[in-house]
C-alpha positions in Angstrom: -33.8 -4.4 -0.6 -34.1 -1.4 0.8 -37.3 0.7 2.3 -37.7 2.5 -0.8 -37.9 -0.6 -2.7 -40.7 -2.1 -0.3 -42.9 0.9 -0.6 -42.4 1.2 -4.7 -43.9 -2.2 -4.8 -45.5 -3.3 -1.7 -47.6 -6.4 -2.8 -44.2 -7.9 -4.5 -42.6 -7.4 -0.9 -45.5 -9.3 1.0 -45.6 -12.0 -1.3 -42.0 -12.5 -1.3 -40.3 -11.3 1.8 -42.7 -10.0 4.6 -42.7 -13.3 6.4 -39.0 -13.3 6.7 -38.9 -9.9 8.0 -41.8 -10.9 10.5 -39.7 -13.6 12.1 -36.5 -11.8 12.3 -38.6 -8.4 13.9 -40.0 -11.1 16.2 -36.6 -12.8 17.4 -34.7 -9.6 17.6 -37.5 -7.8 19.6 -37.3 -10.8 22.0 -33.5 -10.4 22.4 -33.9 -6.4 22.8 -36.4 -6.6 25.7 -34.3 -8.0 28.3 -30.9 -6.5 26.9 -32.4 -3.2 26.8 -33.2 -3.3 30.5 -29.9 -4.8 31.4 -28.0 -2.4 29.4 -29.7 0.8 31.0 -28.7 -0.7 34.6 -25.2 -1.2 33.0 -25.5 2.7 32.2 -26.9 3.6 35.5 -30.2 4.2 34.5 -33.6 2.8 35.7 -34.5 -0.1 33.4 -37.4 1.2 31.6 -34.8 3.6 30.0 -33.7 0.7 28.3 -37.1 0.1 26.2 -37.2 4.0 25.7 -33.6 3.7 24.2 -34.8 0.7 21.8 -38.1 2.1 20.6 -37.0 5.2 18.5 -34.2 4.3 16.8 -35.9 1.0 15.1 -38.0 3.6 13.4 -35.6 6.0 12.4 -32.4 4.2 11.1 -34.3 1.9 8.6 -35.3 4.9 6.4 -32.1 6.4 6.3 -29.2 3.6 7.1 -27.5 1.4 4.4 -27.6 -1.8 6.2 -30.9 -4.0 6.0 -29.3 -5.9 9.1 -28.2 -3.4 11.5 -30.4 -3.5 14.6 -29.9 -0.2 16.4 -30.7 0.5 20.0 -29.1 0.3 23.5 -25.2 -2.0 23.6 -23.2 -2.8 26.5 -20.0 -0.7 25.4 -21.9 2.6 25.0 -23.8 2.0 28.2 -20.7 1.6 30.0 -19.2 4.6 28.4 -22.4 6.6 29.4 -21.8 5.2 33.3 -18.0 6.1 33.0 -18.7 9.9 31.7 -21.3 10.7 33.7 -20.8 9.1 37.2 -18.4 12.2 37.9 -21.2 14.7 37.1 -23.8 13.3 38.7 -25.0 10.3 40.9 -26.4 7.3 38.9 -30.1 6.8 38.9 -30.5 10.5 40.0 -33.0 12.8 37.6 -29.9 14.9 37.1 -27.8 11.7 35.9 -31.0 10.9 33.6 -31.0 14.1 32.0 -27.3 14.1 31.3 -27.6 10.8 29.6 -30.4 11.7 27.4 -28.7 15.1 26.7 -25.5 13.1 25.7 -27.5 11.4 23.1 -28.7 14.4 21.7 -25.4 15.6 21.4 -23.5 12.7 19.8 -26.2 12.5 17.7 -26.1 16.2 16.2 -22.0 15.7 15.9 -23.0 12.6 13.9 -25.3 14.3 11.5 -22.9 16.9 11.0 -20.3 14.5 10.2 -22.6 13.0 7.7 -23.3 16.4 6.1 -19.7 17.1 5.5 -19.2 13.6 4.3 -16.6 12.8 7.1 -17.2 9.0 7.1 -13.6 8.3 6.2 -12.3 9.3 9.6 -13.4 5.8 11.1 -10.1 4.6 9.1 -7.9 6.5 11.7 -8.2 3.9 14.3 -6.6 0.7 13.4 -7.7 -2.7 14.0 -5.3 -4.1 16.8 -6.4 -0.7 18.8 -10.1 -1.4 18.2 -9.3 -5.0 19.2 -7.6 -4.1 22.5 -10.2 -1.2 23.5 -13.2 -3.5 23.0 -11.5 -6.5 24.8 -10.6 -4.5 27.7 -14.0 -2.8 27.7 -15.8 -6.5 27.7 -13.7 -7.0 30.8 -14.6 -4.0 32.7 -18.3 -4.5 31.9 -18.1 -8.1 33.1 -16.8 -7.6 36.1 -19.0 -4.4 36.7 -22.0 -6.7 36.6 -20.6 -9.3 39.3 -22.2 -7.4 42.2 -25.7 -7.9 41.0 -24.8 -11.7 40.2 -23.1 -11.7 43.6 -26.0 -10.2 45.3 -23.5 -7.2 46.8 -24.1 -3.6 47.9 -20.8 -2.0 46.6 -20.0 1.7 45.2 -20.7 1.9 41.7 -17.3 2.5 39.5 -15.9 1.8 36.2 -12.4 1.6 37.4 -11.6 -2.4 36.6 -9.1 -2.5 39.7 -11.3 -0.5 42.2 -14.6 -3.0 41.2 -12.3 -6.0 42.0 -11.3 -4.1 45.3 -14.8 -3.6 46.1 -16.1 -7.3 45.2 -13.1 -8.7 47.3 -13.7 -6.8 50.6 -17.7 -7.4 50.5 -17.1 -10.8 49.3 -18.4 -12.3 53.0 -21.8 -10.7 52.1 -22.5 -12.8 49.0 -25.7 -13.8 48.4 -26.0 -17.6 47.5 -29.5 -17.5 46.2 -28.7 -14.8 44.0 -25.5 -16.2 42.7 -27.3 -19.4 41.8 -30.2 -17.7 39.9 -27.5 -15.5 38.1 -25.4 -18.9 37.5 -28.5 -20.8 36.1 -29.3 -17.7 33.8 -26.1 -17.3 32.6 -25.7 -21.2 31.9 -29.4 -21.3 30.2 -28.2 -18.2 27.9 -24.9 -19.7 26.8 -26.1 -23.2 26.3 -29.0 -21.9 24.3 -26.7 -19.9 22.2 -24.6 -23.0 21.3 -27.6 -24.8 19.9 -28.9 -22.3 17.9 -28.1 -18.6 17.9 -31.7 -17.7 17.1 -33.1 -19.3 20.1 -34.0 -16.2 22.7 -31.9 -18.0 25.4 -32.0 -14.3 27.2 -35.7 -13.9 27.0 -36.2 -17.9 28.4 -33.7 -17.0 31.1 -35.7 -13.7 32.2 -38.9 -15.9 32.3 -37.2 -18.3 34.5 -35.8 -15.7 36.9 -39.6 -14.1 37.1 -41.3 -17.4 37.8 -39.0 -18.6 40.2 -38.7 -15.2 42.5 -42.3 -14.7 42.1 -43.7 -18.1 43.2 -40.8 -18.9 45.8 -41.5 -15.3 46.9 -37.5 -14.6 47.1 -38.3 -11.0 47.0 -39.2 -11.1 50.3 -35.8 -12.7 51.5 -33.7 -10.0 50.2 -33.3 -11.1 46.3 -32.6 -7.9 44.2 -35.2 -7.2 41.4 -36.4 -4.8 38.9 -39.4 -3.7 40.6 -41.9 -1.3 39.3 -41.5 -0.3 35.9 -43.9 2.3 34.6 -46.2 1.5 31.5 -46.8 3.7 28.2 -44.8 5.4 25.5 -42.1 7.8 26.4 -43.1 11.5 26.4 -42.0 14.1 23.7 -39.8 16.3 26.5 -36.9 18.9 26.4 -36.5 19.1 30.0 -33.0 17.7 30.0 -31.6 20.7 27.7 -29.4 23.5 29.0 -26.5 25.1 27.3 -24.3 24.7 30.2 -24.8 20.9 30.8 -24.0 20.6 26.8 -20.3 22.0 27.7 -20.2 19.4 30.3 -21.2 16.3 28.1 -19.5 17.7 24.8 -16.3 15.4 25.6 -18.3 12.3 26.5 -20.6 12.9 23.1 -17.5 12.9 20.9 -16.2 9.7 22.4 -19.6 8.0 22.0 -20.0 9.5 18.4 -16.6 8.0 17.5 -17.2 4.4 19.2 -20.7 4.0 18.2 -20.0 4.7 14.6 -17.0 2.3 14.5 -18.9 -0.4 16.2 -21.8 -0.1 13.7 -19.8 0.4 10.8 -17.8 -2.9 11.1 -21.1 -4.7 12.0 -23.0 -3.5 9.0 -19.7 -4.2 6.7 -19.2 -7.7 8.4 -22.9 -8.7 7.4 -23.1 -7.0 4.2 -19.8 -9.1 3.1 -22.1 -12.0 3.3 -24.2 -10.5 0.4 -23.1 -9.3 -2.6 -25.9 -7.0 -3.2 -25.5 -5.0 -0.4 -23.3 -2.0 0.0 -22.8 0.2 2.9 -22.2 4.0 2.9 -20.2 5.4 5.8 -22.0 8.8 5.4 -25.4 7.2 5.3 -24.5 5.4 8.2 -23.4 8.4 10.2 -27.0 10.1 9.2 -28.9 7.3 10.3 -27.0 6.4 13.6 -27.1 10.3 14.1 -30.4 10.8 13.8 -31.6 7.7 15.9 -29.6 9.6 18.5 -30.8 12.9 18.2 -34.8 11.9 17.8 -34.2 9.1 20.4 -33.1 11.7 22.8 -36.5 13.5 22.3 -38.1 10.4 23.7 -36.1 9.9 26.8 -33.7 7.5 25.1 -29.7 7.3 26.3 -27.2 6.8 23.6 -27.6 4.0 21.1 -25.7 2.2 18.4 -25.9 -0.9 16.2 -25.6 -4.4 18.1 -23.3 -6.8 17.1 -25.3 -9.8 18.5 -28.8 -8.4 17.4 -27.9 -7.3 14.0 -26.2 -11.0 13.3 -29.5 -12.4 14.6 -31.4 -10.2 12.3 -29.7 -11.5 9.5 -29.4 -15.3 10.7 -33.0 -14.8 10.9 -33.8 -14.0 7.5 -34.1 -10.5 7.6 -34.7 -9.0 3.8 -35.4 -5.3 4.5 -35.4 -2.6 7.5 -39.2 -3.9 7.8 -37.6 -6.3 10.3 -36.5 -3.5 12.7 -40.0 -1.7 12.2 -41.5 -4.9 13.5 -39.3 -5.0 16.3 -40.1 -1.6 17.3 -43.8 -2.3 17.3 -43.3 -5.2 19.5 -41.1 -2.9 22.0 -44.3 -0.2 22.0 -46.5 -3.2 22.6 -44.2 -4.4 25.5 -44.1 -0.5 27.1 -48.0 -0.2 26.8 -49.4 -3.6 28.0 -46.5 -5.8 29.9 -44.1 -3.8 31.9 -45.7 -5.0 35.0 -44.5 -8.7 34.2 -41.0 -7.5 34.8 -41.7 -6.6 38.6 -40.3 -10.0 39.8 -37.2 -10.0 37.5 -33.9 -10.5 39.6 -30.8 -8.3 38.5 -28.9 -11.2 39.0 -30.4 -12.4 35.6 -30.1 -9.0 33.8 -26.7 -9.4 35.0 -26.4 -12.9 33.0 -27.5 -11.0 30.2 -24.8 -8.4 30.0 -22.2 -11.1 30.9 -23.3 -13.4 28.2 -23.1 -10.7 25.5 -19.9 -9.4 26.3 -18.3 -12.6 26.0 -17.8 -12.1 22.3 -16.3 -8.9 22.7 -12.9 -10.4 24.1 -11.0 -11.1 20.7 -8.4 -13.6 21.6 -8.3 -15.0 18.3 -7.2 -11.3 16.8 -4.3 -11.5 19.5 -3.3 -14.9 18.9 -3.1 -14.0 15.1 -1.0 -10.8 15.5 1.3 -12.4 18.1 2.1 -14.9 15.1 1.8 -12.4 12.1 3.1 -9.0 13.3 4.7 -8.4 16.5 4.1 -4.7 16.4 0.6 -4.6 16.0 0.3 -7.1 18.8 2.0 -4.8 21.0 -0.3 -2.1 20.0 -3.2 -4.4 20.9 -1.8 -5.3 24.3 -0.9 -1.5 25.1 -4.4 -0.4 24.5 -6.0 -3.1 26.3 -3.8 -2.9 29.4 -4.3 1.1 29.6 -7.7 1.0 29.0 -8.1 -1.5 31.9 -5.6 0.6 34.1 -7.0 4.0 33.1 -10.6 3.4 32.0 -12.6 3.3 28.9 -12.7 7.0 28.0 -9.0 7.4 28.6 -8.4 4.2 27.0 -10.4 5.4 23.8 -8.2 8.4 24.1 -5.2 6.2 24.1 -6.3 4.3 21.2 -6.8 7.3 19.1 -3.3 8.6 20.0 -1.8 5.2 19.4 -3.7 4.9 16.0 -2.3 8.4 14.8 1.3 7.6 16.0 1.2 4.4 14.0 0.0 6.4 11.0 2.6 8.9 11.6 5.3 6.1 12.0 4.2 4.5 8.7 4.1 7.4 6.8 7.5 8.8 7.9 9.3 5.6 6.8 8.1 4.6 3.6 9.5 1.5 1.8 12.4 1.8 -0.6 14.4 -0.6 -2.7 17.7 -1.0 -4.9 17.1 -2.5 -7.9 19.3 -4.7 -10.0 18.2 -6.0 -14.0 16.9 -9.6 -14.1 18.3 -10.0 -17.8 16.0 -13.0 -18.8 13.2 -11.1 -18.2 14.5 -7.4 -19.0 13.2 -6.0 -16.0 14.5 -4.5 -12.6 13.8 -5.7 -9.1 14.9 -5.3 -5.5 18.0 -6.9 -5.2 17.4 -7.9 -1.6 13.9 -10.0 -3.0 15.6 -11.3 -6.2 18.9 -12.8 -6.1 18.9 -12.9 -10.1 18.7 -9.0 -10.1 22.3 -7.8 -10.9 23.7 -4.1 -10.2 26.2 -2.0 -12.6 29.4 -1.8 -10.5 29.2 2.3 -11.2 25.5 2.7 -10.7 23.1 2.8 -8.1 19.2 2.6 -9.1 17.1 3.6 -6.0 13.2 3.2 -5.7 11.6 5.3 -3.0 7.9 4.4 -2.8 5.9 7.2 -1.7 5.4 11.1 -2.0 8.1 13.3 -0.3 6.9 15.7 2.2 7.3 17.3 5.4 6.9 14.1 6.9 9.8 12.0 5.5 11.6 14.3 3.6 14.7 13.8 6.1 13.8 9.7 5.9 14.1 10.4 2.0 17.5 12.1 2.3 18.8 9.8 4.8 18.0 6.6 2.8 19.8 8.0 -0.4 23.1 8.9 1.8 22.9 5.5 3.5 22.5 3.2 0.6 25.1 5.4 -1.4 27.6 4.9 1.3 26.8 1.3 1.4 28.0 0.8 -2.3 31.4 1.6 -3.7 32.6 2.7 -6.5 29.4 4.6 -7.7 29.5 7.1 -10.3 25.7 7.8 -11.3 22.6 7.8 -8.9 19.4 6.9 -10.7 16.3 7.9 -8.6 13.3 5.7 -9.9 10.2 8.0 -8.9 7.3 5.7 -10.1 6.0 5.8 -6.8 6.5 9.6 -6.2 3.0 11.6 -7.1 3.7 14.8 -4.8 6.6 17.0 -3.3 6.1 19.5 -1.1 8.6 22.7 -0.3 10.2 20.9 2.7 10.6 17.7 0.3 12.3 20.2 -2.5 14.7 21.4 0.2 15.9 18.0 1.2 16.1 17.2 -2.6 18.0 20.0 -3.5 20.3 19.1 0.0 20.7 15.5 -1.0 21.7 16.5 -4.8 24.3 19.0 -3.5 25.7 16.1 -0.8 25.6 13.4 -3.8 27.4 15.4 -6.4 30.1 16.8 -3.8 30.9 13.0 -3.6 31.5 13.1 -7.8 28.2 11.0 -8.1 26.1 12.2 -10.8 22.2 12.3 -9.8 19.8 11.5 -12.4 16.0 10.7 -12.1 13.4 8.4 -14.1 9.5 7.7 -14.4 9.0 11.6 -13.4 5.0 11.5 -13.4 3.3 14.7 -14.6 1.8 16.1 -11.5 5.5 15.7 -10.1 6.9 17.4 -13.2 4.8 20.3 -12.5 5.6 21.0 -9.1 9.4 20.6 -10.2 8.6 23.4 -12.6 6.9 25.6 -10.1 9.9 24.9 -7.7 12.3 25.8 -10.8 14.3 22.1 -10.2 16.3 22.6 -13.5 18.3 24.7 -11.4 19.0 22.0 -9.3 19.0 19.0 -11.7 19.2 19.7 -15.6 16.2 18.4 -17.7 18.7 16.4 -19.6 19.2 14.1 -16.2 15.4 13.2 -16.2 15.0 10.0 -18.3 11.4 8.3 -19.2 12.5 5.0 -17.6 15.4 2.8 -16.4 16.5 1.6 -19.5 16.1 5.0 -21.3 18.4 6.5 -18.3 21.0 3.8 -18.5 21.1 4.2 -22.6 21.6 8.1 -22.2 24.5 7.5 -19.6 26.1 5.2 -21.9 25.9 7.5 -24.6 27.2 10.3 -22.4 30.1 8.3 -21.2 31.0 7.5 -24.8 31.0 11.0 -25.8 33.1 11.8 -23.0 35.5 9.0 -23.9 35.8 10.3 -27.3 36.3 13.7 -26.3 39.4 12.6 -24.1 
């Protein structure tokens, strides 16, 4: 049930579904509070901005998006992309850095809204699953390693380059704080164990509470344990101080990356959860609009870029959420926390927040997909490994670019080499099938029947020509070539030129070219391009059987004439 249905019949909703949404909203909020602060630190921002980024999207997305389960707010992947892109422009934690992060959210939101207006949701299809899996797995490793400085209690330069982070950790490992390491590891164990026992248990919040209590009553902050410290209370103000046209140009490339990644991540989560409930459908363009407005409106209230969270969305669905009301309830709890409870986080150790982040990104490392592709499709496995390796070596932003390029190359490779088949007749069924797949399919000695399984256009026109010539060369004694165009719906001007060259080349070898199963749109294009000058109408047949009958008739007439 979407929010429109809730407001149209509120009494029925309260009677049957409100308790489920209430429990789900409470559960998500309990998880989101520590995660929001942890992801703000990951993005290079003070912890309070994680709560700001969590607040507004929870009130915006449910009214527009098509998923009742998607929980929108700060996430690890987008946070590390923010840090990666902006740390070259400003010092993390500085006022300039904060303003750039908020502006990035605005620009990414505007882009997503525009893409929704122009119904460009289909663009998500241009990133293949192996590329997404390789990229997110590498990003998870980068995120996890970036948190080790907090877990070890080390003061090292902020960097998102995987190898640089490892080098800094190795050079400073002698300064490791055993107290902070112990606190962080205990927090990590608590989160992981509770997640295994029951995913809906608030492991992150329990670890946070334990960390606060230990530091506060053992006075560990006095012996150097790094804590969150003072967090201002109150709801975020509406402001536009962050906006400048010069800065928009700076953050535009980063905003494009975040726009793409956040949409892909959210849409994948929404579709995965919707698949478990047949009566929910996901509209990609509504998702773009909902996510875009969540970023755009959130930026006016000091929120950095947000998107759908897999862990929180899964918990929302498992906790029994029925509508977007669960998100509104989670938003109210975040608002109450900002108003009255921020002072309770003063003694929260950063090592525990690091544990929250590390536990959250474990699930992003997709070993199962790599293992499956290694067995099922070596080419996709290579694409996954290549994306994973280049993202680790070059960084997350360049990894995204590499992923897009690899996906486009993958698409171009597939469309430039369509499938084709040489056909033979299976007499007992009176059908024609691929002779390589069906041993019982028999060819006629003087006839080559070739089916080309795609449109013929500039990207594969040469492949079409080469395919015909190669198959013709492989079979001796051919007098007739019959091209089955069942799967061809379009031919462009480049394709026509290659088609004409093919006919001339084949007939120069004494082989007569015939066509069959030519669709209406293709016939119209043949008429436009005047292919009757290339191949006469009498050689274009309804289907393979008619073509063979016409050829036999023509042969008999020729024999009688002789």
